Structure formats: C-alpha cells, structure tokens
C-alpha positions in Angstrom: -26.8 -0.1 9.0 -29.9 -2.2 9.3 -32.0 -0.1 6.9 -29.2 0.1 4.4 -28.6 -3.6 4.2 -32.3 -4.4 4.0 -32.7 -1.9 1.2 -29.8 -3.1 -0.8 -30.8 -6.8 -0.4 -34.4 -6.1 -1.4 -33.2 -3.9 -4.4 -31.4 -7.0 -5.7 -34.4 -9.2 -4.9 -32.4 -11.4 -2.6 -33.5 -13.3 0.5 -31.3 -13.3 3.6 -30.6 -17.0 2.9 -29.4 -16.1 -0.7 -27.1 -13.3 0.6 -25.7 -15.6 3.3 -25.0 -18.3 0.7 -23.2 -15.8 -1.5 -21.1 -14.7 1.5 -20.5 -18.2 2.7 -22.0 -17.6 6.1 -25.2 -18.8 7.8 -28.5 -17.1 7.3 -28.8 -16.6 11.0 -25.5 -14.8 11.2 -26.4 -12.6 8.3 -29.7 -11.8 9.9 -27.9 -10.7 13.0 -25.7 -8.4 10.9 -28.7 -7.0 9.2 -30.5 -6.3 12.5 -27.4 -4.8 14.1 -27.0 -7.5 16.7 -23.6 -8.4 15.2 -20.9 -6.3 13.6 -19.1 -8.1 10.8 -15.4 -8.4 10.8 -13.6 -6.2 8.3 -13.1 -9.0 5.8 -16.8 -9.9 5.8 -17.8 -6.2 5.7 -15.7 -5.8 2.5 -17.4 -8.9 1.0 -20.8 -7.5 1.8 -19.9 -4.1 0.3 -18.4 -5.8 -2.8 -21.6 -7.9 -3.2 -23.8 -4.8 -3.3 -21.2 -2.8 -5.3 -20.9 -0.2 -2.5 -18.1 1.2 -0.3 -18.0 -0.2 3.2 -18.6 3.3 4.7 -21.8 3.6 2.6 -23.2 0.5 4.3 -21.7 0.4 7.8 -21.7 3.3 10.2 -18.3 3.9 11.5 -18.4 5.6 14.9 -15.3 7.4 16.2 -15.3 6.5 19.9 -13.4 9.7 20.8 -16.1 11.9 19.1 -18.9 9.8 20.6 -17.4 10.3 24.1 -17.0 14.1 23.6 -20.6 14.4 22.4 -21.8 12.5 25.4 -19.9 14.7 27.8 -21.2 17.9 26.1 -24.8 16.7 26.3 -24.5 16.1 30.1 
C-alpha cells in the first residue's frame, strides 16, 4: 500500500497536505495511511481511490485472513 499511495500522489504532483485537504482529513492521518500505520475505513479508502481514479483493490492490499492463516501453518 505504501509504495502505491506515494507513487500515485507524486504522479499527481501533490503533497501529503494537499491530498489530506482534498480528503478532508489531517495531514498526519493521511501520512499514517501512506506509511501503513493506519488502515483507512472503507468510506475513506473509496475516497482515496476516487481521488486517484483507481479501484480500491489497486491501491490497498486486501488480505484474506483464512488464506493467511493457512499459509502460515503450511510454512511451519
């Protein structure tokens, strides 16, 4: 997620502050989303995707917890 958001933001020549203002959130909160420290709620994820004219799944990695658990067990 981190790399994709940074790439999209820079492609549009926007700062974190500008993106945050467009999304009506704080720059700090957006920064946490961009670094992966926070996961945005669905409504915000949709706004971010819409801002960059992308699908949510193109920006945010969706992990199926069942598959993740299965892979972890198989690796053990």
